[in-house]
C-alpha positions, 0 to 999 in steps of 0.5 A: 449215363442218359436214359432214352424214353420208349418211342411214343406207340401210335396206331389206329386203333382206339383202345390200346394202351400207349405205350409213352412215359407221361405223368399218367404213365407213373401213376398206380393203376388203382388210383387211375381206376378209382378216379374214374369211378370217381368222376362219374360219381361227380357227373351224377352229383353235377347239375350245371352244364358249364360246370360239366363242360369245365370237367370234360376240358379238364379230363381232356387237357389230362389225358393230352398233357399229362397222358401223353396221348397222341392226338389221333388217338385222342381224336379217333376216341373221342369221336366214338363218344362225341357221335353217340352223346350228339345223337341223345341231344338230338333225340331230346331237341325233337321229342322233349318239348318242355319249358319254353320255346327257344328256337326253331328246327326247320318244322320242328319247335326247340323247347329249353327243357329239351335243349338243356337236358339235352346238353346235360346227357350229352356233356355226361357221356362225354366226360365218362367216356372220356375219363374211361378212354383215358384209364385205359390208354394210360394203364398197364394191363398188367399193373391193372391186374396187380392191384386188383388182385392185391385188393382181393380180387380173384386172379381168375376174374382179374385175368378175363379184365386183362384178356379184354384189354389185351385182345381189344387192339387184336380184334380192331386189327383183325376187323381192319385186315377184313375190311381190306381183304374184301375191299381187295376182292372188290367188295364196293361199299354202297351208301345209305342206311341198307350199304351199311347193313349189307357191310356189317353182315359182310364183317359179321362172320369173318369176326366172329369166327376169328374170335372163336379161334382165338378163345379156344387158343386161349383156352388150350394155352391156359389149360396147358399151364395150369391156369386156375389149379392153385388158389393163389398166384404169383406176380413178378410186379408189386402193387405199390400206391403212387404219390401223384395218384393220392393227390389226385384222390385227395383233389377228386374226393374234395370237388366230389364233397363240394359238389355234394354239400353246395352243389352247382352254382351255374344252375339256372332257376326255374323257368330260365335257360341257361348253358 
């Protein structure tokens, strides 16, 4: 009898587990968590921008192809860290005047040191952030908790992480509801920095009230179920290493060793600028 794959869950939330089937979804949670930290270590070891760009493309393809992440959700998440990384690049272009002049940005000169270092920091943020988002998109929070407890993490701390991953999308929905409610009541959004500040001030108090109310309800519910009364806790699911997860960790270990021993072949020489 043919099985029907679960429908892909799409929403406007950026930080949310995507309920679908893919190679990354079938991989165990701990392999993906270790891989996310391994990617961060690989970013530290890599010195060339070409390698960082290649790593970013690999992680992007992994999220879209192996993780089956909806393109719209991928773009929403990418927009967040791409804006932040691009801001660091602009900051370096404006204030880092090391190296040789390579261009002009209006009245300001662009130097090779600022351009190269800015691109490196921008790509580093993109890779680390995208690997973290991919982990969240493709990892069921319950599977992560089971894996953490299996590795000796106290279940109280593991459950705190579960609540963060579980209620992140809830607070995103809450913020969207507050925006719609204020728009219905006739609050118009003004442009400019002052308009943004006023807008965030209108959102702060309702969000804080909602967060306090939900946190209080969660605390009462957990106390009512005697959460934390015993040193150990049983789970319905059990943790098992997946073959694909071990393969991913093996490939990542090889990449880290190669980067640590041989370095980056595309690092420019002294006084030379190269992307």
